[in-house]
C-alpha positions as CSV (number, residue, x, y, z in Angstrom):
1,X,121.5,121.6,112.2
2,X,119.6,121.6,109.0
3,X,116.1,120.4,108.5
4,X,113.6,120.5,105.6
5,X,109.9,120.9,105.7
6,X,107.6,121.2,102.7
7,X,104.7,120.3,100.5
8,X,104.8,117.3,98.4
9,X,106.4,118.4,95.2
10,X,108.1,121.7,96.2
11,X,110.8,122.1,98.7
12,X,111.7,124.2,101.8
13,X,114.9,124.0,104.0
14,X,115.8,124.7,107.6
15,X,119.4,125.1,108.9
16,X,120.9,125.3,112.4
17,X,125.0,126.4,112.5
18,X,128.1,125.4,114.9
19,X,128.7,123.3,118.0
20,X,127.5,125.6,115.6
21,X,124.5,124.2,113.8
22,X,122.2,124.8,110.9
23,X,118.6,123.8,110.4
24,X,116.8,123.9,107.0
25,X,113.2,123.0,106.0
26,X,112.6,122.7,102.3
27,X,108.9,122.6,101.7
28,X,107.3,120.4,99.0
29,X,104.0,121.2,97.5
30,X,101.4,118.9,96.2
31,X,99.3,119.8,93.3
32,X,96.6,117.4,92.2
33,X,97.3,117.0,88.5
34,X,94.6,116.4,86.1
35,X,94.1,112.8,85.0
36,X,95.6,111.7,81.7
37,X,93.2,112.4,78.8
38,X,90.8,109.6,78.2
39,X,90.9,108.0,74.9
40,X,87.3,107.8,73.8
41,X,85.9,104.6,72.4
42,X,82.9,104.5,70.0
43,X,79.9,102.3,70.2
44,X,80.2,98.7,69.5
45,X,77.3,97.3,67.6
46,X,76.3,94.0,66.0
47,X,75.1,93.7,62.5
48,X,73.0,90.9,61.2
49,X,73.0,90.2,57.5
50,X,70.3,88.5,55.4
51,X,69.6,84.9,56.2
52,X,70.1,82.5,53.3
53,X,66.9,80.9,52.0
54,X,66.5,77.2,52.6
55,X,64.5,74.7,50.6
56,X,62.1,72.2,52.2
57,X,61.0,69.1,50.3
58,X,57.4,69.3,51.2
59,X,55.2,68.6,48.1
60,X,57.1,71.1,46.1
61,X,56.5,74.0,48.6
62,X,59.5,76.4,48.7
63,X,59.9,78.2,52.1
64,X,62.1,81.3,52.6
65,X,63.2,82.7,55.9
66,X,62.9,86.4,56.6
67,X,65.7,89.0,57.3
68,X,67.1,90.2,60.6
69,X,67.3,93.9,60.4
70,X,70.5,95.6,61.8
71,X,70.1,99.0,63.4
72,X,72.3,101.9,62.4
73,X,74.0,103.4,65.4
74,X,74.7,107.0,64.6
75,X,75.3,108.8,67.9
76,X,78.4,111.1,68.2
77,X,78.4,110.8,72.0
78,X,78.2,107.2,73.1
79,X,80.6,107.4,76.1
80,X,80.2,108.9,79.5
81,X,83.1,111.2,80.5
82,X,82.9,112.7,83.9
83,X,86.0,114.8,84.7
84,X,84.4,118.0,85.9
85,X,86.6,120.3,88.1
86,X,84.5,121.6,91.0
87,X,85.6,124.8,92.7
88,X,83.4,124.3,95.8
89,X,81.2,121.7,97.4
90,X,77.8,121.9,99.1
91,X,77.8,121.7,102.9
92,X,74.8,119.5,103.0
93,X,75.2,115.8,102.1
94,X,73.6,114.0,99.2
95,X,73.0,117.3,97.2
96,X,72.9,116.7,93.5
97,X,75.8,118.5,91.8
98,X,76.0,117.5,88.1
99,X,75.5,114.7,85.6
100,X,77.1,113.4,82.4
101,X,75.4,111.2,79.9
102,X,76.1,109.0,76.9
103,X,73.6,108.1,74.2
104,X,72.6,105.2,72.0
105,X,70.9,106.7,68.9
106,X,69.3,104.3,66.5
107,X,67.7,104.4,63.0
108,X,66.8,102.1,60.2
109,X,66.0,99.3,62.6
110,X,62.7,98.0,61.0
111,X,61.2,97.5,64.4
112,X,57.6,96.3,64.5
113,X,56.6,99.1,66.8
114,X,55.6,99.1,70.5
115,X,57.6,98.2,73.6
116,X,60.5,95.7,73.5
117,X,62.6,94.5,76.4
118,X,66.2,95.9,76.6
119,X,68.6,94.6,79.2
120,X,71.1,97.1,80.6
121,X,74.2,96.3,82.7
122,X,76.9,98.7,84.0
123,X,80.2,97.5,85.5
124,X,82.8,99.9,87.0
125,X,85.5,98.0,88.9
126,X,87.0,99.9,91.9
127,X,83.8,101.7,93.1
128,X,82.5,100.8,96.5
129,X,78.8,100.8,97.5
130,X,78.1,103.5,100.1
131,X,74.4,103.4,100.5
132,X,71.1,104.4,98.9
133,X,70.0,108.0,98.4
134,X,66.8,109.6,97.2
135,X,66.7,111.9,94.2
136,X,63.6,113.1,92.3
137,X,61.4,110.5,94.0
138,X,63.7,107.6,93.0
139,X,66.1,105.4,95.0
140,X,69.6,105.3,93.8
141,X,72.5,103.2,94.9
142,X,75.5,105.5,95.5
143,X,79.2,104.6,95.1
144,X,82.6,106.2,95.8
145,X,86.3,105.6,95.5
146,X,87.1,106.6,99.1
147,X,85.3,107.7,102.3
148,X,85.7,111.4,101.4
149,X,85.3,111.4,97.6
150,X,82.0,112.4,95.8
151,X,79.1,110.0,95.7
152,X,78.3,108.6,92.2
153,X,75.0,107.2,91.0
154,X,73.8,105.9,87.7
155,X,70.6,105.5,85.6
156,X,69.3,104.8,82.2
157,X,66.2,106.0,80.3
158,X,64.6,106.7,76.9
159,X,61.8,108.8,78.5
160,X,63.1,111.5,80.8
161,X,60.2,111.1,83.2
162,X,60.8,107.4,83.7
163,X,64.5,107.1,84.6
164,X,65.7,103.7,85.8
165,X,68.4,103.7,88.5
166,X,71.2,101.3,87.9
167,X,73.1,99.1,90.4
168,X,76.6,98.1,89.4
169,X,77.0,94.6,88.3
170,X,73.3,93.9,88.1
171,X,71.3,93.6,84.8
172,X,68.2,95.8,84.6
173,X,65.3,95.0,82.2
174,X,63.8,98.1,80.7
175,X,60.8,98.5,78.4
176,X,61.9,100.5,75.4
177,X,59.2,102.0,73.1
178,X,59.9,101.6,69.4
179,X,58.3,103.0,66.3
180,X,57.4,100.9,63.3
181,X,59.5,101.0,60.2
182,X,63.0,102.2,59.7
183,X,62.6,105.7,61.1
184,X,64.6,107.3,63.9
185,X,64.0,105.7,67.3
186,X,64.0,107.2,70.7
187,X,67.4,107.9,72.1
188,X,68.5,105.7,75.0
189,X,70.5,107.8,77.5
190,X,72.7,106.5,80.4
191,X,74.2,108.8,83.0
192,X,76.6,109.3,85.8
193,X,75.3,111.6,88.6
194,X,77.4,113.3,91.2
195,X,76.2,114.0,94.8
196,X,77.9,115.8,97.6
197,X,79.3,114.2,100.8
198,X,78.7,117.3,102.8
199,X,81.6,119.7,102.9
200,X,85.1,119.3,101.4
201,X,85.7,116.3,99.2
202,X,88.8,114.6,97.8
203,X,89.4,114.2,94.1
204,X,88.2,110.7,93.1
205,X,90.6,108.1,91.9
206,X,90.1,107.5,88.2
207,X,87.6,104.7,87.5
208,X,86.7,103.3,84.1
209,X,83.9,100.9,83.2
210,X,81.5,99.8,80.5
211,X,77.7,99.8,80.0
212,X,76.0,97.2,77.7
213,X,72.6,97.3,76.1
214,X,71.1,94.2,74.6
215,X,67.8,93.0,73.1
216,X,67.5,89.3,72.5
217,X,64.6,89.8,70.1
218,X,66.4,92.6,68.2
219,X,70.2,92.1,68.4
220,X,70.8,94.9,66.0
221,X,70.1,97.2,69.0
222,X,73.0,95.7,71.0
223,X,75.8,98.1,71.9
224,X,78.3,99.0,74.6
225,X,80.1,102.2,75.6
226,X,82.8,103.2,78.1
227,X,82.5,105.2,81.3
228,X,85.4,107.4,82.5
229,X,84.8,108.7,86.1
230,X,87.1,111.3,87.7
231,X,85.3,114.2,89.4
232,X,88.0,116.6,90.7
233,X,88.1,118.9,93.7
234,X,91.3,121.1,93.6
235,X,93.1,121.3,96.9
236,X,93.5,124.5,98.8
237,X,97.3,124.9,99.0
238,X,99.5,127.2,101.2
239,X,102.7,128.7,99.8
240,X,105.6,128.0,102.2
241,X,109.1,129.4,102.3
242,X,112.3,127.7,103.3
243,X,113.2,128.2,106.9
244,X,116.8,128.4,108.1
245,X,117.9,128.7,111.7
246,X,121.2,128.7,113.6
247,X,121.6,127.5,117.1
248,X,123.9,129.3,119.5
249,X,127.4,127.8,120.0
250,X,127.4,125.3,122.9
251,X,130.2,124.7,125.4
252,X,131.7,121.3,126.1
253,X,130.5,121.5,129.7
254,X,126.9,121.9,128.6
255,X,127.0,118.4,127.0
256,X,129.0,116.6,129.5
257,X,127.1,113.3,129.6
258,X,125.2,111.2,127.0
259,X,121.6,112.3,126.7
260,X,122.2,115.9,128.0
261,X,120.7,118.7,125.9
262,X,121.3,122.4,125.4
263,X,120.5,125.6,123.5
264,X,116.8,125.1,122.6
265,X,115.5,127.3,119.9
266,X,111.9,127.7,118.4
267,X,111.6,126.9,114.7
268,X,108.4,127.6,112.8
269,X,107.2,126.8,109.3
270,X,104.7,129.4,108.1
271,X,101.8,128.4,105.8
272,X,100.1,131.3,104.0
273,X,96.7,129.8,103.0
274,X,94.7,132.7,101.7
275,X,91.0,132.9,102.5
276,X,90.1,129.2,102.1
277,X,90.6,126.6,104.8
278,X,93.2,124.0,103.8
279,X,93.1,120.3,104.6
280,X,96.3,118.3,104.5
281,X,98.2,115.4,105.9
282,X,101.7,116.3,107.2
283,X,104.8,114.1,107.5
284,X,108.1,115.1,109.0
285,X,111.1,113.0,107.9
286,X,114.9,113.0,108.3
287,X,116.5,114.1,105.0
288,X,119.6,112.1,105.7
289,X,117.8,108.9,106.6
290,X,114.2,108.6,105.4
291,X,113.8,105.4,107.5
292,X,114.7,107.2,110.7
293,X,111.7,107.1,113.1
294,X,113.4,108.9,116.0
295,X,113.9,112.6,116.8
296,X,117.7,113.1,116.1
297,X,118.7,114.3,112.6
298,X,121.4,112.5,110.7
299,X,124.4,114.8,110.4
300,X,125.0,116.2,106.9
301,X,128.1,115.4,104.9
302,X,129.8,118.7,105.9
303,X,129.3,118.1,109.6
304,X,132.6,117.5,111.6
305,X,131.5,117.6,115.2
306,X,131.3,114.2,116.9
307,X,129.2,112.9,119.8
308,X,126.4,115.4,119.3
309,X,123.3,115.8,117.0
310,X,120.5,118.1,116.4
311,X,117.2,117.0,117.9
312,X,113.6,118.2,117.1
313,X,110.7,118.5,119.5
314,X,107.1,119.4,119.0
315,X,104.7,120.5,121.7
316,X,107.3,119.7,124.3
317,X,107.9,116.2,123.3
318,X,110.3,114.5,120.9
319,X,109.1,114.2,117.4
320,X,108.8,110.8,115.6
321,X,110.1,111.1,112.0
322,X,107.7,109.4,109.6
323,X,104.6,110.0,111.6
324,X,101.6,111.4,109.7
325,X,99.2,113.9,111.2
326,X,96.2,115.8,109.9
327,X,96.2,119.5,109.4
328,X,92.7,121.0,109.3
329,X,92.7,124.4,110.9
330,X,89.1,125.1,109.7
331,X,89.9,128.6,108.5
332,X,92.2,130.2,106.0
333,X,94.9,132.8,106.7
334,X,98.4,132.2,108.0
335,X,99.2,129.2,110.1
336,X,102.5,128.1,111.8
337,X,103.8,124.6,112.4
338,X,106.0,125.0,115.4
339,X,109.0,122.9,116.4
340,X,111.9,123.3,118.8
341,X,115.5,122.4,117.9
342,X,118.3,121.7,120.3
343,X,121.7,119.9,120.7
344,X,121.7,116.4,122.2
345,X,124.8,114.5,123.4
346,X,125.2,111.0,122.0
347,X,127.2,108.0,123.2
348,X,130.2,108.8,121.0
349,X,133.2,110.7,122.3
350,X,132.6,114.5,122.0
351,X,134.6,116.4,119.4
352,X,134.1,120.1,118.7
353,X,133.2,121.3,115.3
354,X,130.1,122.0,113.1
355,X,126.9,119.9,113.3
356,X,124.1,120.2,110.8
357,X,120.9,118.3,110.2
358,X,118.1,118.6,107.7
359,X,114.4,117.6,107.9
360,X,111.7,117.5,105.3
361,X,108.1,118.5,106.0
362,X,105.7,117.0,103.4
363,X,102.3,118.7,103.3
364,X,99.9,116.6,101.2
365,X,96.9,118.8,100.4
366,X,93.5,117.5,99.4
């Protein structure tokens, strides 16, 4: 019998030989690859040119309209890119971890001076609201891509001491202090903040969005910028070697009736996990028939015995190919995933020869 067990993108095989058998486990490894590089987009801004003068036939009085001044947007960092790779995670929940910010930098705006209203809206499709959290005396709405990914929160400010938390899909009105004339204005900053879940977290699915700033009274201020959100937590992986086992030859009399079994043998896949505790989901499948949900392996092409197959058991019961189970030992070191292999008689007429089977063990780390 042959069977294969492995991580997601690497292999490991397990073989069991004659009525003789061979059992082979190829292990496949999963490495969380970095997201594709984000193509940064610059600020979009609106310019307003000079209004043409109009004449009014009012006793010879000529009336001119004024000009609408357009701001110059000169920031080199308008977008928010959050793709930090974290090597560890705080054990306590809602612990602040990092922030990334974008900037809207303005000059030559010809503002009158004093506060003006600015409306801010952030949209990031695919993020789910988790709940509110407290940070530096402010209440933030937190969002995530899954139940075990990092918490994300957002705010905007021109004055560091007066940050305004943002809620996705809702427009926030902010008072923005301007200076008179066409000098450099205060920088408007908008951020993405990362908070812990408490313990190990999964790499977030990539989410992109956009923030918009607008001022009805001063449209030259208007701009938008992209968000790219993909905090990463590399998985702890465990190198695994292929496993090959051979069952003892079996006699005709030991498999006299359909359903009879013989020659059980332990088969173990060893995971060498180092010092860190792994977390993974494991799936065992029949290499010869990925849709097989039973416990008997499909004979390989070079098998010639009839009326017999290799069967796998785990913890004393028949396995179910395709079933997913969690692997969370809580500690590092070496771990074994144990199975038992044996012959089982089928309903076909029995014919001596060689029977092999192969299984695949997928270990999907996170």
